[in-house]
C-alpha positions as CSV (number, residue, x, y, z in Angstrom):
1,M,7.8,-6.9,19.0
2,Q,7.1,-7.0,15.3
3,T,6.6,-3.4,13.9
4,A,4.8,-2.3,10.8
5,L,4.2,1.1,9.0
6,V,0.8,1.2,7.2
7,T,0.3,4.2,4.8
8,G,-3.1,5.6,4.2
9,A,-4.5,4.2,7.4
10,D,-7.2,6.8,8.0
11,R,-10.0,4.7,6.5
12,G,-10.8,1.9,4.1
13,L,-8.4,-0.9,3.6
14,G,-5.5,0.8,5.5
15,L,-7.6,1.2,8.6
16,S,-8.7,-2.4,8.5
17,I,-5.2,-3.6,8.0
18,A,-3.9,-1.6,11.0
19,K,-6.7,-2.9,13.1
20,Q,-6.1,-6.6,12.2
21,L,-2.3,-6.2,12.6
22,A,-2.9,-4.9,16.0
23,E,-5.2,-7.8,16.8
24,R,-2.3,-10.1,15.8
25,G,0.1,-8.5,18.3
26,W,1.9,-6.2,15.9
27,L,3.1,-2.7,16.8
28,V,1.5,-0.5,14.1
29,W,2.5,2.9,12.9
30,A,-0.6,4.2,11.2
31,G,0.1,6.8,8.5
32,S,-2.5,9.6,8.8
33,Y,-3.3,12.1,6.0
34,L,-6.8,13.1,7.0
35,S,-6.5,15.0,10.3
36,D,-10.3,15.6,10.5
37,W,-11.3,11.9,9.9
38,P,-12.2,10.3,13.3
39,E,-11.9,6.5,12.6
40,L,-8.2,6.1,13.2
41,T,-8.3,8.1,16.4
42,E,-11.2,5.9,17.6
43,L,-9.3,2.8,16.7
44,K,-6.3,3.9,18.7
45,S,-8.5,4.5,21.7
46,L,-9.4,0.9,21.6
47,Y,-5.9,-0.5,21.1
48,G,-3.8,2.0,23.0
49,D,0.0,2.0,22.4
50,T,-0.3,-0.9,19.9
51,I,-1.4,1.6,17.3
52,N,0.5,4.8,17.0
53,I,-0.7,7.6,14.7
54,V,1.9,9.4,12.6
55,K,1.1,12.3,10.2
56,L,2.1,11.1,6.7
57,D,1.5,12.6,3.3
58,I,3.3,10.3,0.9
59,A,3.2,13.0,-1.7
60,S,5.4,15.3,0.3
61,D,9.2,14.8,0.9
62,D,9.1,16.9,4.0
63,S,6.1,15.0,5.5
64,V,7.7,11.6,4.9
65,K,11.0,12.7,6.4
66,Q,9.2,14.2,9.5
67,A,7.3,10.8,9.8
68,L,10.5,9.0,9.9
69,E,11.9,11.2,12.7
70,T,8.6,10.6,14.6
71,V,8.8,6.9,14.2
72,K,12.6,6.8,15.2
73,L,11.8,8.3,18.5
74,H,10.0,5.2,19.6
75,S,11.0,2.4,17.3
76,A,14.5,1.2,16.5
77,H,13.3,-0.9,13.5
78,L,10.5,-1.7,11.1
79,D,9.8,-5.3,10.1
80,M,7.2,-4.4,7.4
81,I,5.9,-1.5,5.3
82,I,2.5,-1.8,3.9
83,H,2.2,0.7,1.1
84,N,-1.6,1.2,0.9
85,A,-2.1,5.0,0.3
86,G,-3.5,5.8,-3.0
87,V,-5.7,8.3,-4.8
88,S,-8.1,8.2,-7.7
89,S,-10.0,10.9,-9.6
90,R,-13.5,12.0,-10.5
91,L,-12.2,12.7,-14.0
92,N,-11.3,9.2,-14.7
93,N,-13.9,8.6,-17.4
94,R,-12.7,11.4,-19.7
95,T,-11.9,9.9,-23.1
96,I,-9.1,11.0,-25.4
97,M,-11.8,13.0,-27.3
98,E,-12.3,15.2,-24.2
99,S,-10.0,17.7,-22.5
100,Q,-7.6,16.2,-20.0
101,D,-6.5,17.5,-16.6
102,Y,-2.8,16.8,-16.6
103,D,-2.2,18.4,-13.3
104,D,-4.7,15.9,-11.9
105,M,-2.8,13.1,-13.5
106,L,0.5,14.3,-12.0
107,R,-1.2,14.3,-8.6
108,M,-2.2,10.7,-9.0
109,Y,1.3,9.8,-10.3
110,N,3.0,11.5,-7.3
111,V,0.9,9.6,-4.8
112,N,0.3,6.2,-6.4
113,A,3.7,5.7,-8.0
114,I,6.4,8.0,-6.5
115,G,4.9,7.9,-3.0
116,M,5.7,4.3,-2.6
117,L,9.3,5.0,-3.7
118,R,9.6,8.0,-1.4
119,V,8.4,6.2,1.6
120,T,10.7,3.2,1.0
121,N,13.7,5.3,0.3
122,T,13.2,7.3,3.5
123,F,12.4,4.5,5.8
124,L,15.0,2.0,4.5
125,P,17.4,2.6,7.4
126,L,14.7,1.3,9.8
127,M,13.9,-1.6,7.5
128,E,17.6,-2.5,7.6
129,A,17.4,-2.9,11.3
130,G,14.4,-5.1,11.2
131,K,14.2,-8.9,10.9
132,H,11.6,-9.5,8.2
133,K,12.4,-6.8,5.7
134,R,9.1,-7.2,3.9
135,L,7.6,-4.6,1.5
136,C,3.9,-5.0,0.8
137,I,2.4,-2.9,-1.9
138,V,-1.4,-2.5,-2.7
139,S,-1.6,-2.0,-6.5
140,S,-4.5,-2.7,-8.8
141,E,-5.6,-4.6,-11.9
142,A,-5.6,-1.1,-13.4
143,G,-1.8,-1.4,-13.6
144,S,-2.0,-4.6,-15.7
145,I,-1.1,-3.8,-19.3
146,S,-2.0,-7.2,-20.7
147,R,-5.4,-7.3,-19.0
148,S,-6.4,-3.7,-19.7
149,Q,-9.8,-3.2,-21.2
150,R,-10.5,0.4,-20.2
151,E,-10.6,3.2,-22.9
152,A,-10.0,6.0,-20.4
153,W,-8.7,6.2,-16.8
154,Y,-5.3,7.4,-18.1
155,G,-3.9,9.0,-15.0
156,Y,-5.0,6.2,-12.7
157,C,-4.0,3.3,-14.9
158,M,-0.7,4.8,-15.9
159,S,0.2,5.6,-12.3
160,K,-0.6,2.0,-11.2
161,A,1.5,0.6,-14.1
162,A,4.4,2.9,-12.9
163,L,3.9,1.6,-9.4
164,N,4.3,-1.9,-10.5
165,M,7.4,-1.0,-12.4
166,G,8.8,0.7,-9.4
167,V,8.2,-2.4,-7.3
168,K,10.0,-4.6,-9.8
169,L,13.0,-2.3,-9.8
170,L,13.1,-2.4,-5.9
171,F,12.8,-6.1,-6.1
172,N,15.8,-6.4,-8.4
173,S,17.9,-4.3,-6.0
174,L,16.6,-5.4,-2.6
175,R,15.7,-9.0,-3.0
176,P,19.4,-10.1,-3.1
177,Q,19.8,-8.2,0.3
178,G,17.2,-10.4,1.9
179,Y,14.0,-8.3,1.4
180,T,10.7,-9.9,0.4
181,F,7.9,-8.5,-1.4
182,R,4.1,-8.9,-1.7
183,L,2.3,-7.1,-4.5
184,F,-1.5,-7.1,-4.0
185,H,-4.7,-6.4,-6.1
186,P,-7.4,-5.7,-3.5
187,G,-10.5,-5.9,-5.9
188,W,-13.4,-3.5,-6.0
189,M,-13.9,-2.3,-2.5
190,K,-16.3,0.0,-0.8
191,T,-13.8,2.8,-0.1
192,Y,-13.5,6.5,-0.6
193,M,-10.9,6.5,-3.4
194,S,-12.9,9.0,-5.4
195,G,-13.8,11.2,-2.4
196,Q,-17.1,9.5,-1.6
197,K,-17.7,6.0,-0.3
198,N,-18.5,3.7,-3.3
199,M,-21.4,1.6,-2.1
200,N,-21.8,0.0,-5.5
201,A,-18.5,-1.9,-5.0
202,E,-18.3,-5.6,-4.3
203,L,-16.0,-6.0,-1.3
204,E,-15.8,-4.8,2.3
205,P,-12.5,-3.5,3.5
206,D,-12.3,-5.8,6.5
207,D,-12.7,-8.9,4.3
208,V,-10.1,-7.8,1.9
209,A,-7.7,-6.8,4.8
210,A,-7.9,-10.4,6.2
211,S,-7.1,-11.7,2.7
212,A,-4.3,-9.2,2.3
213,L,-2.7,-10.1,5.7
214,S,-2.9,-13.7,4.9
215,Y,-0.7,-13.0,1.8
216,F,1.5,-10.3,3.4
217,L,2.4,-12.5,6.5
218,N,2.7,-15.8,4.7
219,P,6.4,-17.1,4.8
220,R,6.1,-18.5,1.2
221,I,9.3,-20.4,1.6
222,S,9.0,-22.5,-1.6
223,N,6.4,-23.9,-4.0
224,V,5.5,-27.4,-5.1
225,T,8.3,-27.5,-7.6
226,G,10.9,-26.6,-5.0
227,D,11.6,-23.2,-6.4
228,V,12.1,-20.4,-3.9
229,E,8.8,-18.4,-4.4
230,E,10.4,-15.3,-2.8
231,D,12.6,-15.0,-5.9
232,H,9.5,-14.6,-8.1
233,L,7.6,-11.3,-8.0
234,A,4.0,-11.7,-8.6
235,M,0.8,-9.7,-8.3
236,R,-1.9,-11.6,-6.5
237,D,-5.5,-10.7,-5.8
238,W,-7.8,-11.1,-2.8
239,K,-8.6,-14.6,-3.9
240,G,-4.9,-15.7,-4.2
241,N,-4.9,-15.6,-8.0
242,D,-1.8,-14.3,-9.8
243,W,-2.3,-11.4,-12.2
244,P,-0.3,-10.7,-15.4
245,W,1.6,-7.5,-15.6
């Protein structure tokens, strides 16, 4: 059975991705950080052993290592990791003329940038045993330097730009070993990134998850020119458009 790890699966996009993967017949390891949030437990009650909940705080070395040991007890391989977990801040709008909370920025950097690297590094042995060897990363237009128009959001934007660089470095190292990559900008979703659900956003997580999985699971063997698309790392959005870095 094809097996995937989804980080940040308690709610929002991660929850929707876990659900839709299970519906496609995948065995899903759903990373859970919010022990008191009920939606993931309710989802497991519907899908049984197809969805397995694993405690996972991607900002913690010990938590990620323990999650690996839990997964290894039941799965000998992983075919895909979907790096979805991420955090934002209520302080994003502070301009450079205002005081900055650098500890809060470091918190975002640890989760949004280093968290992806921490999970990849730790779970690589299980990925090596898998067939697909696919790494899917949920990033953001906030990490695009050439398209940046904000005048604040320092911690969030810088953490997402660092995430993109981390993906590029992994691509340089792992692509020659048969790994494939999907870097994804999900758009403005109705999620809890800032602690409360943003009902002013444009997109529902279920719709974005369907678009994301269409991209994540697409073989992408070659393009119209005959070039191997897997050898080209691109960030694409929920509409299928490429984004500049």
